[in-house]
mmCIF file as Biopython writes it, N, C-alpha, C and O atoms, coordinates in Angstrom:
data_model
#
loop_
_atom_site.group_PDB
_atom_site.id
_atom_site.type_symbol
_atom_site.label_atom_id
_atom_site.label_alt_id
_atom_site.label_comp_id
_atom_site.label_asym_id
_atom_site.label_entity_id
_atom_site.label_seq_id
_atom_site.pdbx_PDB_ins_code
_atom_site.Cartn_x
_atom_site.Cartn_y
_atom_site.Cartn_z
_atom_site.occupancy
_atom_site.B_iso_or_equiv
_atom_site.auth_seq_id
_atom_site.auth_asym_id
_atom_site.pdbx_PDB_model_num
ATOM 1   N N  . UNK A ? 1  ? 1.075   -1.558 -0.134  1.0 0.0 1  A 1 
ATOM 2   C CA . UNK A ? 1  ? 0.243   -0.065 0.247   1.0 0.0 1  A 1 
ATOM 3   C C  . UNK A ? 1  ? 0.976   1.175  0.394   1.0 0.0 1  A 1 
ATOM 4   O O  . UNK A ? 1  ? 1.601   1.466  1.414   1.0 0.0 1  A 1 
ATOM 5   N N  . UNK A ? 2  ? 0.837   2.351  -1.276  1.0 0.0 2  A 1 
ATOM 6   C CA . UNK A ? 2  ? 1.267   3.313  -0.810  1.0 0.0 2  A 1 
ATOM 7   C C  . UNK A ? 2  ? 0.946   4.323  -0.266  1.0 0.0 2  A 1 
ATOM 8   O O  . UNK A ? 2  ? -0.276  4.261  -0.132  1.0 0.0 2  A 1 
ATOM 9   N N  . UNK A ? 3  ? 1.436   5.531  0.266   1.0 0.0 3  A 1 
ATOM 10  C CA . UNK A ? 3  ? 0.820   6.383  0.761   1.0 0.0 3  A 1 
ATOM 11  C C  . UNK A ? 3  ? 0.716   7.625  -0.291  1.0 0.0 3  A 1 
ATOM 12  O O  . UNK A ? 3  ? 1.556   7.983  -1.117  1.0 0.0 3  A 1 
ATOM 13  N N  . UNK A ? 4  ? -0.814  8.277  0.043   1.0 0.0 4  A 1 
ATOM 14  C CA . UNK A ? 4  ? -1.207  8.871  -0.189  1.0 0.0 4  A 1 
ATOM 15  C C  . UNK A ? 4  ? -1.588  10.596 0.300   1.0 0.0 4  A 1 
ATOM 16  O O  . UNK A ? 4  ? -2.232  10.909 1.301   1.0 0.0 4  A 1 
ATOM 17  N N  . UNK A ? 5  ? -1.011  11.507 -0.674  1.0 0.0 5  A 1 
ATOM 18  C CA . UNK A ? 5  ? -0.902  12.716 -0.071  1.0 0.0 5  A 1 
ATOM 19  C C  . UNK A ? 5  ? -2.444  13.429 -0.960  1.0 0.0 5  A 1 
ATOM 20  O O  . UNK A ? 5  ? -2.672  13.203 -2.148  1.0 0.0 5  A 1 
ATOM 21  N N  . UNK A ? 6  ? -3.440  14.383 0.041   1.0 0.0 6  A 1 
ATOM 22  C CA . UNK A ? 6  ? -4.496  14.628 -0.356  1.0 0.0 6  A 1 
ATOM 23  C C  . UNK A ? 6  ? -4.424  16.453 -0.239  1.0 0.0 6  A 1 
ATOM 24  O O  . UNK A ? 6  ? -3.505  17.042 0.329   1.0 0.0 6  A 1 
ATOM 25  N N  . UNK A ? 7  ? -5.458  17.052 -0.826  1.0 0.0 7  A 1 
ATOM 26  C CA . UNK A ? 7  ? -5.249  18.222 -0.865  1.0 0.0 7  A 1 
ATOM 27  C C  . UNK A ? 7  ? -7.173  18.776 -1.335  1.0 0.0 7  A 1 
ATOM 28  O O  . UNK A ? 7  ? -8.041  18.476 -2.155  1.0 0.0 7  A 1 
ATOM 29  N N  . UNK A ? 8  ? -7.008  19.528 -0.410  1.0 0.0 8  A 1 
ATOM 30  C CA . UNK A ? 8  ? -8.475  20.308 -0.597  1.0 0.0 8  A 1 
ATOM 31  C C  . UNK A ? 8  ? -8.597  21.733 -1.007  1.0 0.0 8  A 1 
ATOM 32  O O  . UNK A ? 8  ? -7.954  22.652 -0.500  1.0 0.0 8  A 1 
ATOM 33  N N  . UNK A ? 9  ? -9.272  21.819 -1.747  1.0 0.0 9  A 1 
ATOM 34  C CA . UNK A ? 9  ? -9.582  23.419 -2.194  1.0 0.0 9  A 1 
ATOM 35  C C  . UNK A ? 9  ? -11.022 23.817 -1.878  1.0 0.0 9  A 1 
ATOM 36  O O  . UNK A ? 9  ? -11.748 22.935 -1.420  1.0 0.0 9  A 1 
ATOM 37  N N  . UNK A ? 10 ? -11.498 24.985 -2.061  1.0 0.0 10 A 1 
ATOM 38  C CA . UNK A ? 10 ? -12.965 26.002 -1.670  1.0 0.0 10 A 1 
ATOM 39  C C  . UNK A ? 10 ? -12.961 26.041 -3.249  1.0 0.0 10 A 1 
ATOM 40  O O  . UNK A ? 10 ? -12.083 26.194 -4.098  1.0 0.0 10 A 1 
ATOM 41  N N  . UNK A ? 11 ? -14.492 25.810 -3.274  1.0 0.0 11 A 1 
ATOM 42  C CA . UNK A ? 11 ? -14.865 26.545 -4.962  1.0 0.0 11 A 1 
ATOM 43  C C  . UNK A ? 11 ? -16.313 26.960 -4.554  1.0 0.0 11 A 1 
ATOM 44  O O  . UNK A ? 11 ? -16.759 26.706 -3.435  1.0 0.0 11 A 1 
ATOM 45  N N  . UNK A ? 12 ? -17.058 27.644 -5.568  1.0 0.0 12 A 1 
ATOM 46  C CA . UNK A ? 12 ? -18.155 27.958 -5.386  1.0 0.0 12 A 1 
ATOM 47  C C  . UNK A ? 12 ? -18.538 28.060 -6.765  1.0 0.0 12 A 1 
ATOM 48  O O  . UNK A ? 12 ? -17.984 28.608 -7.718  1.0 0.0 12 A 1 
ATOM 49  N N  . UNK A ? 13 ? -19.823 27.280 -6.642  1.0 0.0 13 A 1 
ATOM 50  C CA . UNK A ? 13 ? -20.455 26.850 -7.479  1.0 0.0 13 A 1 
ATOM 51  C C  . UNK A ? 13 ? -21.441 27.892 -7.644  1.0 0.0 13 A 1 
ATOM 52  O O  . UNK A ? 13 ? -21.534 28.714 -6.732  1.0 0.0 13 A 1 
ATOM 53  N N  . UNK A ? 14 ? -22.301 28.014 -8.797  1.0 0.0 14 A 1 
ATOM 54  C CA . UNK A ? 14 ? -23.513 28.726 -9.308  1.0 0.0 14 A 1 
ATOM 55  C C  . UNK A ? 14 ? -24.759 28.624 -10.162 1.0 0.0 14 A 1 
ATOM 56  O O  . UNK A ? 14 ? -24.315 28.686 -11.309 1.0 0.0 14 A 1 
ATOM 57  N N  . UNK A ? 15 ? -26.194 28.491 -10.240 1.0 0.0 15 A 1 
ATOM 58  C CA . UNK A ? 15 ? -27.118 28.467 -10.951 1.0 0.0 15 A 1 
ATOM 59  C C  . UNK A ? 15 ? -28.005 29.118 -10.784 1.0 0.0 15 A 1 
ATOM 60  O O  . UNK A ? 15 ? -27.996 29.838 -9.785  1.0 0.0 15 A 1 
ATOM 61  N N  . UNK A ? 16 ? -29.068 29.142 -11.625 1.0 0.0 16 A 1 
ATOM 62  C CA . UNK A ? 16 ? -30.184 29.579 -11.915 1.0 0.0 16 A 1 
ATOM 63  C C  . UNK A ? 16 ? -31.309 28.565 -11.404 1.0 0.0 16 A 1 
ATOM 64  O O  . UNK A ? 16 ? -32.181 28.923 -10.613 1.0 0.0 16 A 1 
ATOM 65  N N  . UNK A ? 17 ? -31.251 27.719 -11.741 1.0 0.0 17 A 1 
ATOM 66  C CA . UNK A ? 17 ? -32.175 26.617 -11.804 1.0 0.0 17 A 1 
ATOM 67  C C  . UNK A ? 17 ? -32.102 25.442 -10.536 1.0 0.0 17 A 1 
ATOM 68  O O  . UNK A ? 17 ? -33.098 24.778 -10.250 1.0 0.0 17 A 1 
ATOM 69  N N  . UNK A ? 18 ? -30.903 25.293 -9.883  1.0 0.0 18 A 1 
ATOM 70  C CA . UNK A ? 18 ? -31.018 24.548 -8.219  1.0 0.0 18 A 1 
ATOM 71  C C  . UNK A ? 18 ? -29.694 24.503 -7.709  1.0 0.0 18 A 1 
ATOM 72  O O  . UNK A ? 18 ? -28.661 24.910 -8.240  1.0 0.0 18 A 1 
ATOM 73  N N  . UNK A ? 19 ? -29.879 23.894 -6.487  1.0 0.0 19 A 1 
ATOM 74  C CA . UNK A ? 19 ? -28.683 23.771 -5.734  1.0 0.0 19 A 1 
ATOM 75  C C  . UNK A ? 19 ? -28.022 22.609 -6.202  1.0 0.0 19 A 1 
ATOM 76  O O  . UNK A ? 19 ? -26.794 22.676 -6.254  1.0 0.0 19 A 1 
ATOM 77  N N  . UNK A ? 20 ? -28.700 21.316 -6.636  1.0 0.0 20 A 1 
ATOM 78  C CA . UNK A ? 20 ? -27.758 20.535 -7.078  1.0 0.0 20 A 1 
ATOM 79  C C  . UNK A ? 20 ? -27.499 20.762 -8.479  1.0 0.0 20 A 1 
ATOM 80  O O  . UNK A ? 20 ? -26.777 19.857 -8.898  1.0 0.0 20 A 1 
ATOM 81  N N  . UNK A ? 21 ? -27.789 21.591 -9.362  1.0 0.0 21 A 1 
ATOM 82  C CA . UNK A ? 21 ? -27.166 22.282 -10.573 1.0 0.0 21 A 1 
ATOM 83  C C  . UNK A ? 21 ? -25.913 22.828 -10.423 1.0 0.0 21 A 1 
ATOM 84  O O  . UNK A ? 21 ? -24.894 22.609 -11.078 1.0 0.0 21 A 1 
ATOM 85  N N  . UNK A ? 22 ? -26.149 23.765 -9.233  1.0 0.0 22 A 1 
ATOM 86  C CA . UNK A ? 22 ? -24.806 24.289 -8.981  1.0 0.0 22 A 1 
ATOM 87  C C  . UNK A ? 22 ? -23.389 23.770 -8.161  1.0 0.0 22 A 1 
ATOM 88  O O  . UNK A ? 22 ? -22.231 24.187 -8.177  1.0 0.0 22 A 1 
ATOM 89  N N  . UNK A ? 23 ? -24.201 22.432 -7.301  1.0 0.0 23 A 1 
ATOM 90  C CA . UNK A ? 23 ? -23.028 21.588 -7.229  1.0 0.0 23 A 1 
ATOM 91  C C  . UNK A ? 23 ? -22.457 20.918 -8.682  1.0 0.0 23 A 1 
ATOM 92  O O  . UNK A ? 23 ? -21.349 21.068 -9.197  1.0 0.0 23 A 1 
ATOM 93  N N  . UNK A ? 24 ? -23.195 20.413 -8.982  1.0 0.0 24 A 1 
ATOM 94  C CA . UNK A ? 24 ? -22.860 19.651 -10.737 1.0 0.0 24 A 1 
ATOM 95  C C  . UNK A ? 24 ? -21.815 20.782 -11.703 1.0 0.0 24 A 1 
ATOM 96  O O  . UNK A ? 24 ? -20.856 20.454 -12.401 1.0 0.0 24 A 1 
ATOM 97  N N  . UNK A ? 25 ? -22.352 22.165 -11.478 1.0 0.0 25 A 1 
ATOM 98  C CA . UNK A ? 25 ? -21.326 23.429 -12.395 1.0 0.0 25 A 1 
ATOM 99  C C  . UNK A ? 25 ? -20.094 23.050 -11.710 1.0 0.0 25 A 1 
ATOM 100 O O  . UNK A ? 25 ? -19.238 22.468 -12.377 1.0 0.0 25 A 1 
ATOM 101 N N  . UNK A ? 26 ? -19.866 23.310 -10.405 1.0 0.0 26 A 1 
ATOM 102 C CA . UNK A ? 26 ? -18.250 23.713 -9.670  1.0 0.0 26 A 1 
ATOM 103 C C  . UNK A ? 26 ? -17.930 22.344 -9.841  1.0 0.0 26 A 1 
ATOM 104 O O  . UNK A ? 26 ? -16.715 22.365 -10.036 1.0 0.0 26 A 1 
ATOM 105 N N  . UNK A ? 27 ? -18.334 21.084 -9.885  1.0 0.0 27 A 1 
ATOM 106 C CA . UNK A ? 27 ? -17.458 20.187 -10.024 1.0 0.0 27 A 1 
ATOM 107 C C  . UNK A ? 27 ? -16.976 19.816 -11.327 1.0 0.0 27 A 1 
ATOM 108 O O  . UNK A ? 27 ? -15.780 19.718 -11.598 1.0 0.0 27 A 1 
ATOM 109 N N  . UNK A ? 28 ? -17.933 19.607 -12.141 1.0 0.0 28 A 1 
ATOM 110 C CA . UNK A ? 28 ? -17.284 19.672 -13.707 1.0 0.0 28 A 1 
ATOM 111 C C  . UNK A ? 28 ? -16.474 20.074 -13.958 1.0 0.0 28 A 1 
ATOM 112 O O  . UNK A ? 28 ? -15.433 19.542 -14.344 1.0 0.0 28 A 1 
ATOM 113 N N  . UNK A ? 29 ? -16.957 22.102 -13.674 1.0 0.0 29 A 1 
ATOM 114 C CA . UNK A ? 29 ? -15.741 23.076 -14.055 1.0 0.0 29 A 1 
ATOM 115 C C  . UNK A ? 29 ? -14.143 22.669 -13.777 1.0 0.0 29 A 1 
ATOM 116 O O  . UNK A ? 29 ? -13.065 22.675 -14.371 1.0 0.0 29 A 1 
ATOM 117 N N  . UNK A ? 30 ? -14.808 22.249 -12.254 1.0 0.0 30 A 1 
ATOM 118 C CA . UNK A ? 30 ? -12.988 22.376 -11.551 1.0 0.0 30 A 1 
ATOM 119 C C  . UNK A ? 30 ? -12.250 21.090 -12.043 1.0 0.0 30 A 1 
ATOM 120 O O  . UNK A ? 30 ? -11.035 21.047 -12.231 1.0 0.0 30 A 1 
ATOM 121 N N  . UNK A ? 31 ? -13.022 20.153 -12.212 1.0 0.0 31 A 1 
ATOM 122 C CA . UNK A ? 31 ? -12.628 18.741 -13.217 1.0 0.0 31 A 1 
ATOM 123 C C  . UNK A ? 31 ? -11.939 19.236 -14.305 1.0 0.0 31 A 1 
ATOM 124 O O  . UNK A ? 31 ? -11.075 18.479 -14.747 1.0 0.0 31 A 1 
ATOM 125 N N  . UNK A ? 32 ? -12.080 20.270 -14.843 1.0 0.0 32 A 1 
ATOM 126 C CA . UNK A ? 32 ? -11.320 19.911 -16.140 1.0 0.0 32 A 1 
ATOM 127 C C  . UNK A ? 32 ? -9.869  20.474 -15.932 1.0 0.0 32 A 1 
ATOM 128 O O  . UNK A ? 32 ? -9.134  20.371 -16.914 1.0 0.0 32 A 1 
ATOM 129 N N  . UNK A ? 33 ? -9.354  21.041 -14.828 1.0 0.0 33 A 1 
ATOM 130 C CA . UNK A ? 33 ? -8.282  21.727 -14.605 1.0 0.0 33 A 1 
ATOM 131 C C  . UNK A ? 33 ? -7.787  20.778 -13.092 1.0 0.0 33 A 1 
ATOM 132 O O  . UNK A ? 33 ? -6.570  20.701 -12.927 1.0 0.0 33 A 1 
ATOM 133 N N  . UNK A ? 34 ? -8.521  20.214 -12.227 1.0 0.0 34 A 1 
ATOM 134 C CA . UNK A ? 34 ? -7.825  19.014 -11.049 1.0 0.0 34 A 1 
ATOM 135 C C  . UNK A ? 34 ? -8.165  17.947 -11.417 1.0 0.0 34 A 1 
ATOM 136 O O  . UNK A ? 34 ? -9.233  17.651 -11.951 1.0 0.0 34 A 1 
ATOM 137 N N  . UNK A ? 35 ? -6.995  17.059 -11.078 1.0 0.0 35 A 1 
ATOM 138 C CA . UNK A ? 35 ? -7.311  15.667 -11.568 1.0 0.0 35 A 1 
ATOM 139 C C  . UNK A ? 35 ? -7.734  15.056 -10.312 1.0 0.0 35 A 1 
ATOM 140 O O  . UNK A ? 35 ? -7.545  15.646 -9.248  1.0 0.0 35 A 1 
ATOM 141 N N  . UNK A ? 36 ? -8.377  13.743 -10.375 1.0 0.0 36 A 1 
ATOM 142 C CA . UNK A ? 36 ? -8.413  12.845 -9.402  1.0 0.0 36 A 1 
ATOM 143 C C  . UNK A ? 36 ? -9.506  13.309 -7.808  1.0 0.0 36 A 1 
ATOM 144 O O  . UNK A ? 36 ? -9.486  12.725 -6.724  1.0 0.0 36 A 1 
ATOM 145 N N  . UNK A ? 37 ? -10.287 14.416 -8.173  1.0 0.0 37 A 1 
ATOM 146 C CA . UNK A ? 37 ? -11.378 14.460 -7.301  1.0 0.0 37 A 1 
ATOM 147 C C  . UNK A ? 37 ? -11.760 13.622 -6.798  1.0 0.0 37 A 1 
ATOM 148 O O  . UNK A ? 37 ? -12.399 12.867 -7.530  1.0 0.0 37 A 1 
ATOM 149 N N  . UNK A ? 38 ? -11.689 13.369 -5.904  1.0 0.0 38 A 1 
ATOM 150 C CA . UNK A ? 38 ? -12.686 11.835 -4.909  1.0 0.0 38 A 1 
ATOM 151 C C  . UNK A ? 38 ? -14.086 12.403 -4.301  1.0 0.0 38 A 1 
ATOM 152 O O  . UNK A ? 38 ? -15.143 11.801 -4.493  1.0 0.0 38 A 1 
ATOM 153 N N  . UNK A ? 39 ? -14.014 13.536 -3.598  1.0 0.0 39 A 1 
ATOM 154 C CA . UNK A ? 39 ? -15.182 13.617 -2.724  1.0 0.0 39 A 1 
ATOM 155 C C  . UNK A ? 39 ? -15.530 15.561 -2.825  1.0 0.0 39 A 1 
ATOM 156 O O  . UNK A ? 39 ? -14.791 16.477 -3.186  1.0 0.0 39 A 1 
ATOM 157 N N  . UNK A ? 40 ? -16.409 15.561 -2.518  1.0 0.0 40 A 1 
ATOM 158 C CA . UNK A ? 40 ? -16.893 16.978 -2.064  1.0 0.0 40 A 1 
ATOM 159 C C  . UNK A ? 40 ? -17.725 17.382 -1.015  1.0 0.0 40 A 1 
ATOM 160 O O  . UNK A ? 40 ? -18.442 16.407 -0.790  1.0 0.0 40 A 1 
ATOM 161 N N  . UNK A ? 41 ? -18.119 18.598 0.010   1.0 0.0 41 A 1 
ATOM 162 C CA . UNK A ? 41 ? -18.636 18.850 0.973   1.0 0.0 41 A 1 
ATOM 163 C C  . UNK A ? 41 ? -19.198 19.792 0.660   1.0 0.0 41 A 1 
ATOM 164 O O  . UNK A ? 41 ? -18.718 20.530 -0.200  1.0 0.0 41 A 1 
ATOM 165 N N  . UNK A ? 42 ? -20.489 20.083 1.310   1.0 0.0 42 A 1 
ATOM 166 C CA . UNK A ? 42 ? -21.393 21.398 0.978   1.0 0.0 42 A 1 
ATOM 167 C C  . UNK A ? 42 ? -21.350 22.012 2.303   1.0 0.0 42 A 1 
ATOM 168 O O  . UNK A ? 42 ? -21.988 21.645 3.290   1.0 0.0 42 A 1 
ATOM 169 N N  . UNK A ? 43 ? -20.308 23.247 2.196   1.0 0.0 43 A 1 
ATOM 170 C CA . UNK A ? 43 ? -20.196 23.730 3.758   1.0 0.0 43 A 1 
ATOM 171 C C  . UNK A ? 43 ? -21.269 25.150 3.397   1.0 0.0 43 A 1 
ATOM 172 O O  . UNK A ? 43 ? -21.498 25.923 4.328   1.0 0.0 43 A 1 
ATOM 173 N N  . UNK A ? 44 ? -21.623 25.307 2.610   1.0 0.0 44 A 1 
ATOM 174 C CA . UNK A ? 44 ? -22.578 26.927 2.849   1.0 0.0 44 A 1 
ATOM 175 C C  . UNK A ? 44 ? -23.318 26.507 1.295   1.0 0.0 44 A 1 
ATOM 176 O O  . UNK A ? 44 ? -22.979 25.945 0.254   1.0 0.0 44 A 1 
ATOM 177 N N  . UNK A ? 45 ? -24.699 27.253 1.950   1.0 0.0 45 A 1 
ATOM 178 C CA . UNK A ? 45 ? -25.807 27.418 0.704   1.0 0.0 45 A 1 
ATOM 179 C C  . UNK A ? 45 ? -26.236 28.525 0.685   1.0 0.0 45 A 1 
ATOM 180 O O  . UNK A ? 45 ? -26.318 28.890 1.858   1.0 0.0 45 A 1 
ATOM 181 N N  . UNK A ? 46 ? -26.564 29.289 0.030   1.0 0.0 46 A 1 
ATOM 182 C CA . UNK A ? 46 ? -26.804 30.447 -0.093  1.0 0.0 46 A 1 
ATOM 183 C C  . UNK A ? 46 ? -27.478 30.873 -1.683  1.0 0.0 46 A 1 
ATOM 184 O O  . UNK A ? 46 ? -27.330 30.149 -2.668  1.0 0.0 46 A 1 
ATOM 185 N N  . UNK A ? 47 ? -28.276 32.262 -1.698  1.0 0.0 47 A 1 
ATOM 186 C CA . UNK A ? 47 ? -28.967 32.712 -3.050  1.0 0.0 47 A 1 
ATOM 187 C C  . UNK A ? 47 ? -29.215 33.983 -3.019  1.0 0.0 47 A 1 
ATOM 188 O O  . UNK A ? 47 ? -29.034 34.644 -1.997  1.0 0.0 47 A 1 
ATOM 189 N N  . UNK A ? 48 ? -29.592 34.413 -3.961  1.0 0.0 48 A 1 
ATOM 190 C CA . UNK A ? 48 ? -30.359 35.525 -4.456  1.0 0.0 48 A 1 
ATOM 191 C C  . UNK A ? 48 ? -31.618 35.793 -4.990  1.0 0.0 48 A 1 
ATOM 192 O O  . UNK A ? 48 ? -32.042 35.429 -6.086  1.0 0.0 48 A 1 
ATOM 193 N N  . UNK A ? 49 ? -32.329 36.622 -3.925  1.0 0.0 49 A 1 
ATOM 194 C CA . UNK A ? 49 ? -34.156 36.481 -4.476  1.0 0.0 49 A 1 
ATOM 195 C C  . UNK A ? 49 ? -34.038 38.092 -5.305  1.0 0.0 49 A 1 
ATOM 196 O O  . UNK A ? 49 ? -33.280 39.034 -5.075  1.0 0.0 49 A 1 
ATOM 197 N N  . UNK A ? 50 ? -35.202 37.914 -6.406  1.0 0.0 50 A 1 
ATOM 198 C CA . UNK A ? 50 ? -35.068 38.717 -6.928  1.0 0.0 50 A 1 
ATOM 199 C C  . UNK A ? 50 ? -36.657 38.666 -7.209  1.0 0.0 50 A 1 
ATOM 200 O O  . UNK A ? 50 ? -37.333 37.652 -7.384  1.0 0.0 50 A 1 
ATOM 201 N N  . UNK A ? 51 ? -37.099 40.055 -7.208  1.0 0.0 51 A 1 
ATOM 202 C CA . UNK A ? 51 ? -38.878 40.017 -7.087  1.0 0.0 51 A 1 
ATOM 203 C C  . UNK A ? 51 ? -39.510 39.002 -6.380  1.0 0.0 51 A 1 
ATOM 204 O O  . UNK A ? 51 ? -40.464 38.458 -6.936  1.0 0.0 51 A 1 
ATOM 205 N N  . UNK A ? 52 ? -39.131 38.573 -5.098  1.0 0.0 52 A 1 
ATOM 206 C CA . UNK A ? 52 ? -39.551 37.922 -4.256  1.0 0.0 52 A 1 
ATOM 207 C C  . UNK A ? 52 ? -39.339 36.393 -4.460  1.0 0.0 52 A 1 
ATOM 208 O O  . UNK A ? 52 ? -39.619 35.571 -3.588  1.0 0.0 52 A 1 
ATOM 209 N N  . UNK A ? 53 ? -38.992 36.179 -5.278  1.0 0.0 53 A 1 
ATOM 210 C CA . UNK A ? 53 ? -38.757 34.919 -5.933  1.0 0.0 53 A 1 
ATOM 211 C C  . UNK A ? 53 ? -37.004 34.445 -6.042  1.0 0.0 53 A 1 
ATOM 212 O O  . UNK A ? 53 ? -36.181 35.266 -6.448  1.0 0.0 53 A 1 
ATOM 213 N N  . UNK A ? 54 ? -36.703 33.410 -5.736  1.0 0.0 54 A 1 
ATOM 214 C CA . UNK A ? 54 ? -35.035 32.936 -5.967  1.0 0.0 54 A 1 
ATOM 215 C C  . UNK A ? 54 ? -34.381 33.013 -6.904  1.0 0.0 54 A 1 
ATOM 216 O O  . UNK A ? 54 ? -34.789 32.063 -7.573  1.0 0.0 54 A 1 
ATOM 217 N N  . UNK A ? 55 ? -33.680 33.447 -7.418  1.0 0.0 55 A 1 
ATOM 218 C CA . UNK A ? 55 ? -33.028 34.421 -8.829  1.0 0.0 55 A 1 
ATOM 219 C C  . UNK A ? 55 ? -31.924 33.396 -9.044  1.0 0.0 55 A 1 
ATOM 220 O O  . UNK A ? 55 ? -31.791 32.726 -10.068 1.0 0.0 55 A 1 
ATOM 221 N N  . UNK A ? 56 ? -30.965 33.337 -7.712  1.0 0.0 56 A 1 
ATOM 222 C CA . UNK A ? 56 ? -29.854 32.495 -8.424  1.0 0.0 56 A 1 
ATOM 223 C C  . UNK A ? 56 ? -29.646 31.570 -6.901  1.0 0.0 56 A 1 
ATOM 224 O O  . UNK A ? 56 ? -30.141 31.913 -5.827  1.0 0.0 56 A 1 
ATOM 225 N N  . UNK A ? 57 ? -28.986 30.614 -7.074  1.0 0.0 57 A 1 
ATOM 226 C CA . UNK A ? 57 ? -28.395 29.610 -6.197  1.0 0.0 57 A 1 
ATOM 227 C C  . UNK A ? 57 ? -26.457 29.430 -5.958  1.0 0.0 57 A 1 
ATOM 228 O O  . UNK A ? 57 ? -25.701 29.076 -6.863  1.0 0.0 57 A 1 
ATOM 229 N N  . UNK A ? 58 ? -26.107 29.711 -4.816  1.0 0.0 58 A 1 
ATOM 230 C CA . UNK A ? 58 ? -24.802 29.828 -4.600  1.0 0.0 58 A 1 
ATOM 231 C C  . UNK A ? 58 ? -24.501 28.489 -3.788  1.0 0.0 58 A 1 
ATOM 232 O O  . UNK A ? 58 ? -25.417 28.060 -3.087  1.0 0.0 58 A 1 
ATOM 233 N N  . UNK A ? 59 ? -23.244 27.765 -3.826  1.0 0.0 59 A 1 
ATOM 234 C CA . UNK A ? 59 ? -22.942 26.582 -3.100  1.0 0.0 59 A 1 
ATOM 235 C C  . UNK A ? 59 ? -21.214 26.656 -2.325  1.0 0.0 59 A 1 
ATOM 236 O O  . UNK A ? 59 ? -20.259 26.775 -3.093  1.0 0.0 59 A 1 
ATOM 237 N N  . UNK A ? 60 ? -21.142 26.632 -1.875  1.0 0.0 60 A 1 
ATOM 238 C CA . UNK A ? 60 ? -19.891 26.743 -1.241  1.0 0.0 60 A 1 
ATOM 239 C C  . UNK A ? 60 ? -18.984 25.072 -1.192  1.0 0.0 60 A 1 
ATOM 240 O O  . UNK A ? 60 ? -19.574 24.259 -0.481  1.0 0.0 60 A 1 
ATOM 241 N N  . UNK A ? 61 ? -18.004 24.671 -1.688  1.0 0.0 61 A 1 
ATOM 242 C CA . UNK A ? 61 ? -18.058 23.465 -1.899  1.0 0.0 61 A 1 
ATOM 243 C C  . UNK A ? 61 ? -16.251 23.342 -1.447  1.0 0.0 61 A 1 
ATOM 244 O O  . UNK A ? 61 ? -15.478 24.247 -1.762  1.0 0.0 61 A 1 
ATOM 245 N N  . UNK A ? 62 ? -15.802 22.145 -0.717  1.0 0.0 62 A 1 
ATOM 246 C CA . UNK A ? 62 ? -14.616 21.690 0.038   1.0 0.0 62 A 1 
ATOM 247 C C  . UNK A ? 62 ? -14.367 20.646 -1.015  1.0 0.0 62 A 1 
ATOM 248 O O  . UNK A ? 62 ? -15.193 19.756 -0.812  1.0 0.0 62 A 1 
ATOM 249 N N  . UNK A ? 63 ? -13.647 20.358 -1.996  1.0 0.0 63 A 1 
ATOM 250 C CA . UNK A ? 63 ? -13.378 19.458 -3.063  1.0 0.0 63 A 1 
ATOM 251 C C  . UNK A ? 63 ? -11.844 18.987 -2.630  1.0 0.0 63 A 1 
ATOM 252 O O  . UNK A ? 63 ? -10.812 19.659 -2.611  1.0 0.0 63 A 1 
ATOM 253 N N  . UNK A ? 64 ? -12.067 17.568 -2.285  1.0 0.0 64 A 1 
ATOM 254 C CA . UNK A ? 64 ? -10.994 16.604 -2.063  1.0 0.0 64 A 1 
ATOM 255 C C  . UNK A ? 64 ? -10.560 16.205 -2.995  1.0 0.0 64 A 1 
ATOM 256 O O  . UNK A ? 64 ? -11.342 15.739 -3.823  1.0 0.0 64 A 1 
ATOM 257 N N  . UNK A ? 65 ? -8.670  16.212 -3.365  1.0 0.0 65 A 1 
ATOM 258 C CA . UNK A ? 65 ? -8.340  15.406 -4.495  1.0 0.0 65 A 1 
ATOM 259 C C  . UNK A ? 65 ? -6.894  14.376 -4.097  1.0 0.0 65 A 1 
ATOM 260 O O  . UNK A ? 65 ? -6.342  14.782 -3.075  1.0 0.0 65 A 1 
ATOM 261 N N  . UNK A ? 66 ? -6.437  13.541 -4.528  1.0 0.0 66 A 1 
ATOM 262 C CA . UNK A ? 66 ? -5.078  12.963 -4.680  1.0 0.0 66 A 1 
ATOM 263 C C  . UNK A ? 66 ? -4.046  13.598 -5.530  1.0 0.0 66 A 1 
ATOM 264 O O  . UNK A ? 66 ? -4.091  13.742 -6.751  1.0 0.0 66 A 1 
ATOM 265 N N  . UNK A ? 67 ? -3.020  13.992 -4.634  1.0 0.0 67 A 1 
ATOM 266 C CA . UNK A ? 67 ? -2.054  14.886 -5.947  1.0 0.0 67 A 1 
ATOM 267 C C  . UNK A ? 67 ? -1.027  13.612 -6.509  1.0 0.0 67 A 1 
ATOM 268 O O  . UNK A ? 67 ? -0.602  12.614 -5.926  1.0 0.0 67 A 1 
ATOM 269 N N  . UNK A ? 68 ? -0.886  13.975 -7.514  1.0 0.0 68 A 1 
ATOM 270 C CA . UNK A ? 68 ? -0.130  13.104 -8.711  1.0 0.0 68 A 1 
ATOM 271 C C  . UNK A ? 68 ? 1.325   12.643 -7.924  1.0 0.0 68 A 1 
ATOM 272 O O  . UNK A ? 68 ? 1.884   13.155 -6.954  1.0 0.0 68 A 1 
ATOM 273 N N  . UNK A ? 69 ? 1.623   11.687 -8.599  1.0 0.0 69 A 1 
ATOM 274 C CA . UNK A ? 69 ? 2.696   11.150 -7.516  1.0 0.0 69 A 1 
ATOM 275 C C  . UNK A ? 69 ? 3.885   11.745 -8.651  1.0 0.0 69 A 1 
ATOM 276 O O  . UNK A ? 69 ? 5.085   11.635 -8.403  1.0 0.0 69 A 1 
#
């Protein structure tokens, strides 16, 4: 068994559609430049109100990944 080193980064995803879509957006966009992402944790959820309705969702995520050898 080899020793692994992990790194955790913070990202914020946004979507006008849903919290789930904001998570998917953050993960898929980050995966374009960060390799070996293994997990995420939602640390904060917030949004923007427009004319008394939800206009925008934001999620703050911690993403964990294994560093390259």
